[in-house]
N, C-alpha and C positions, 0 to 999 in steps of 0.2 A: 192670219197674215203670213205669208212665207218669209223664212229667214234667208237673206242673201248670203252667198258663199263669202267666207272671210278671207282676208289676205293671208292670214296664218295658215288656214286650210289649204290654200293654193300652194303655199311654200311646202307644206307637208306632202301634198300630192306630187309636186315636182321632184322632191327628194326621193319619194318612193320609186317613181318612174325612172329617175336617173340611175339609182342604185340597181334597179332590176335590169334596165337596159345594158348597163356597164357589165353585168354578169353575162349578158347574152352577146356582147360584142360592141357595145358603144352607146352613148347617150344621144346620138343624132338620128336614131331610128335604124341604124344599120345592125343587122343580127343575122346570125345563122341559127335557124330554128331546127328542132329535131324532126326526124321522120315521124310519119303518122303513127301513133301508138295509143293504146288505152291501158292505163296503169291499174293497179288493184283497187284504188279508191275512186276510180271513174274519171280521172283526169286525162285529157287528151291533148295532143298538139298537132298542128297542121303539118303539111308537107314541107320538105326541106327547100329553102330558098335563100340565096345570098343577096344582100342589097338592102334597100330601104324597106322596112317591115313595119306595119301597124298591127300591134297585138290587141286582140279582143278577148276579154275574159267573159266566158260563158258560165252560167250558174244554173242548175236545174236538177230535178230528181232523175237519175238514170238507174236507181235501184229503188225498191220499196213499192208501196201501193200506187203511187203516182208516177211510176217510171214511164208509163206510156206517154205522158205529157213531156217529160224531160228529154227522152229519147227523140221524140218528134221534133223538139226545139233544137236540139243539137244537130240532128240530120238535116233539117230545113236550112239551118245556118251554114252547114258544110257545103250544101248545093250552091247556095248563094256565093260563098267565098270562092269556090271552084270556078264558077262562072266569071266572077269579076277578075280573078287572077288570070284566067285564060284569055279574057278580053284585053289584057294589058295592064290590069291593076287600077289603082286610083291616083289621078294626077292632082297633086297639091302644090300649087305654085309652080316651081321649076323642078319639083321632084316627083317621081312616081313611086307609089307604095304597093307593095304586095300585102294583102290581108292574111293574117295568121290567127288562130284561135287556140286558147287553152281552155278546156271545159272541166268544171269540177262539180261533183255529185253533191247536192244538198239534202238528198233524201226527203224533200218537202218538209223539213223541220227547221225551226228558228236557230237552234244552236249549230246544226250542220251548215246552214246557210252563212253564218258568220265565219265559221271555219273555211268554208269554200271561197268566200270572198277574200279573206286573207290570203289563201293559197294562190288565186289568180293574180292578186296584186303582187305578191312575191315573185311571180313569173313574168312580171312586166306588163300587165294588162294596162292599156291606155284608154279603154272604153269598156263598159259593162253591158252585156246582153243577159239580163236576168233580173230578179229570179223569175221562175216559172209560176209558182203558186204564190198567192197573196200573202199568206203568213210569213213565208220565207223571205218574200220581197220586202215586206215592212221591216223585217228584222235587220236588214242592211242598209235601208234608205238613209238613216243618219250618218252611217259610216261612209257612204258614198259622197254625201254632202260635205262631210268634214274633209274628205280627201279631195273634193273638188272635181270629181271624174264624171263624165257623161255616163248616165245610167239610162238604158232603155229596156223596159220589161216587155217581153213579147205577150205575156198573158196574165200578169198580176193585175187584177181588176179592182181591188179595193181602193177606195179613195186615197188612203194614206201611202199608197205605193208611189204617188207622184206628189207628195206634200212639199218637197224641197225643189228648188229652182233647177237642179241639175238632172232631174228625173222626168222621164217621158214614157208613155206607153203606146203599144201598137193596138192592143185590144180595146173593147168597150169597157166602161166602168160598170160597177155593180148596180148603181142607181139607174144608169142608162138601160141596162139589161132588164131590170125590174119593170121600168116604165114601157119599154118596147113590148115586152111579153104581155103586159096588162092591156095595152092598146090592141094587141093582136087578138087576145081573149075576148075583150069586150066589143071592139068595133068590127073586126073581121069575122071572128068565129061566132059572135052573138051570145056568148055565155053570160048568164046572169048570176049564177052561183058557182064558186070554184072552191076547192079544198087545197090547202097548201101542206106539204110536208118539207121541213127544213132542218138544217144542221145548226143547232144553236152553239156549237163549239167553233164554227167557222166564220171568219169575217166575210168571206166571199158569199156564202149562203145567206147569212143574216142581212147583208147589204142589199142583195137582190130581192129577198122576201119582203123586207120593209118597204121598199120602193114599189114593188108590185102590189101589195096590199093597199097602199095609199093611193096609187093611181087607179086601181080597180074599183076602189070605193068611190073616188071621184067621177068615174065613169057610170056610177049608178049600179055597180055590181056589188055582190055580197060574198065575203069569204066565210063560208059556212063552217069551216074547221081549219085551224092553224096548228098543226101537229109537229112537235119538235122531236129530234133525236140527237145523239151525240156522235161525233166522228168515231168510226170503228165499229158502230152498232151493225149487226146483221139481221136482227129480228125486228120487223116493222109490223108485226100483226096487230099490236095494240093501236098504232096510228090508223092503220088501215080499217080495223074494226069500227073505230070511231067515225071515220069518214064514210063507211059503208051505211051507217045509220043516219046519214044526212041526205039531202037532196041535191048533193053536188052534181054538176054537169061535166066536171073535168077535174084533174088533180094536177096542180103545179109543183114540180120538184126542182128547186134551184140548188142542185147539188152535182157532185161528180159522177161520172159513169158507173163507178163501183157501187154506190148506193142506189143509183137507178136501176142497176141490174138486179139487186135484191128486192127493191120495192115492186118493181113491175112484175117479177116472177111470183112473189107472194100475193100480189093483188089477183093475178090470174088463178092462182091456187085456191083463192077465197071465192072464185066466181064473180069477181068485179070486172066489169066491162067498160069502165070509164076511160075516155081518152086521156093521154098524159101530155103535158107541156113541160119543157125543160129549159135550162140555161145553156151556155155554151160548154159547161162542163160535161155535158152529155156526149160531146164528140168523142167517139171511140167506143161507145156502148155496144155496137154490133160485134166488137172483137171479144166482148166478155160474156154476153148472153148465150146460153146454150139453146134456147128456143126463141127464134126471132119473132114469133107471134106475140110474145109478151110485150114488145115495144112497137108492134105494128101500128101505124098512123100517128105515132108520137111526133111531135113538132118541137124543135129546139132552135135557138138562136145560134147563128154562126156568121162570120164575115167571109167564109171561104166555102166553095163547093167544088170538089175535085173533078166533077164531070162538066164543069163549066167549059164551053167550047172555045172560049177566047184563046188567042194564040199563046199569051204569056202563061196562062194556067195550064194549057195543054203541054207546053214545053217543060214546065216545072214538074208536073205530074209524071211525064215520060222520064225525065232525068232522075227523079226520086225513085220511081219503080225500078229503073234500071240499076241504081245503086244499092238500093235496100230491099228490093223484092216485096214492096208494100206500097199501098196507096196513101199519100199524104193526107193528114188531117189539118184543121185550122191552126193547130199549135206549130206545126211545120211551116205553114204559110206565114203565120205571124213572125216566126223567127227569120224567115227568108226576107220579109219586108223590113225587119229590124236591121239586118246587115246592110240592105240597100239604103236604109235611112242613115246609117252611120257613114256609108260612102258619100251620100248627098251632102251630109254635114261637113265632112272633110273638104269636099270640092268647093262648097259655098264659103267656108271659113278661110280657105287658102292657107290653112294652118292644121297642125295636129295638137296644139295646145288645148287642154281641156276647156278652159274659159271661152275659147273662140269657138269650139265645136258646140258648146251649150248654147251660145249666143245665135249660132247659125240655125239652130233647130226651128225657130219660129220664122225662118226666112226661106225654108226649102219646100218643094213639092215633090212627091214620090208617087209615080204610077206603080202600084204594087199588085200583089195577088189578092189582098183583102180590101182594095178600093183603088179607084183611079183618082189622081190629083189629090192624094192625101197630104194635108198640111197639119201642123201642130200649133197649139195655143201655148201661151206663156205658162199656163197651168199644167202643161205636159199632156194634154189630151189630144187625140187624133180627131180630125174632121173626115168622116167617111160614112158610107151607108152600111146597111146590115142586110143579111140574107136569113131566111127561115128554112131549115132542113127538116123534111118529113120522111119518116121511114115507110117505105111502100114495098110490099112483096119481099121483105128482108133486106132492102137496099136503101142507101141514102138518096133522096131525090130532092129537088128544089121546090119548095112550096111557093106557089104564086097565087 
């Protein structure tokens, strides 16, 4: 059962926000923010603006092994903030707010996530976009609940990321990913026997793996090998050798793109030709493989497809490419939708008070890049559809 936010926590949150905003120019939301810059520790602030400002604290890895995810989130959020501000800002009651963001690097680690959270709170954060990875997100969830601040994770998919009433997510949960991929494997692709390689040190990987294996078995399938590794491993020959000795028809790897890069290359080096299935952590894998044939025909789950011809996706992709000379991935899209979700909550609440924003989350509908008509449950989960991405001829394509 979830623990409701305490009155004492709300008082603490209010005192922190008042103190931070006073340092910036006032407790009524008026502030003069710094010009856009990136500091040595990865913190950023948005463009200068005088007047009513609502500060968003972004947290994610912009350095380290998971930097691709964090930079995508930061940049996707920046695109949304720029759009909203250029369109006139956010109207809340009789005031109009400009959105601003300070972004802190958590390096995808728990201790750095706590430091990053304290940093953005010290700089006046009034809502949190983060963290990006599940472990880091879980590390701050109780802190955000104690402070009573709205927390929206773009991509923290572990169940505990939204265990408190103030926390919501844009992405799919780990169990939902596992079930969805198992249904695809059994019902659509017709596989009867599948092998799994998973990270036993990752909440993300373990959560997806467990749900996949349970659902696949319920569909009459058999997991012929379930091989573990530990985060940071780069040699997967033992696991692949075991799988090579089975009659597996495919290999499911619920992990991040770094591990997927090593696993698929080593599988090819061993002469294995089994197709791969992946979770949403595979997004970005084409940026790390040196030979795209190692991931040819692989299918992974994603809520976003950059080549989608719909008007809102095309506009976002164009803006992102113009700003960063790169094609956005689902993490950028999740963050973009996260910012628009905060905007919708502000408008629905008619207030920038944290308790009001949290209450408004179950009353809003957001037409986003990762789904049309996205709504949120009291448990913090989004209601939206999923997409499957298949790698064909070295490029991401929509699997239908």
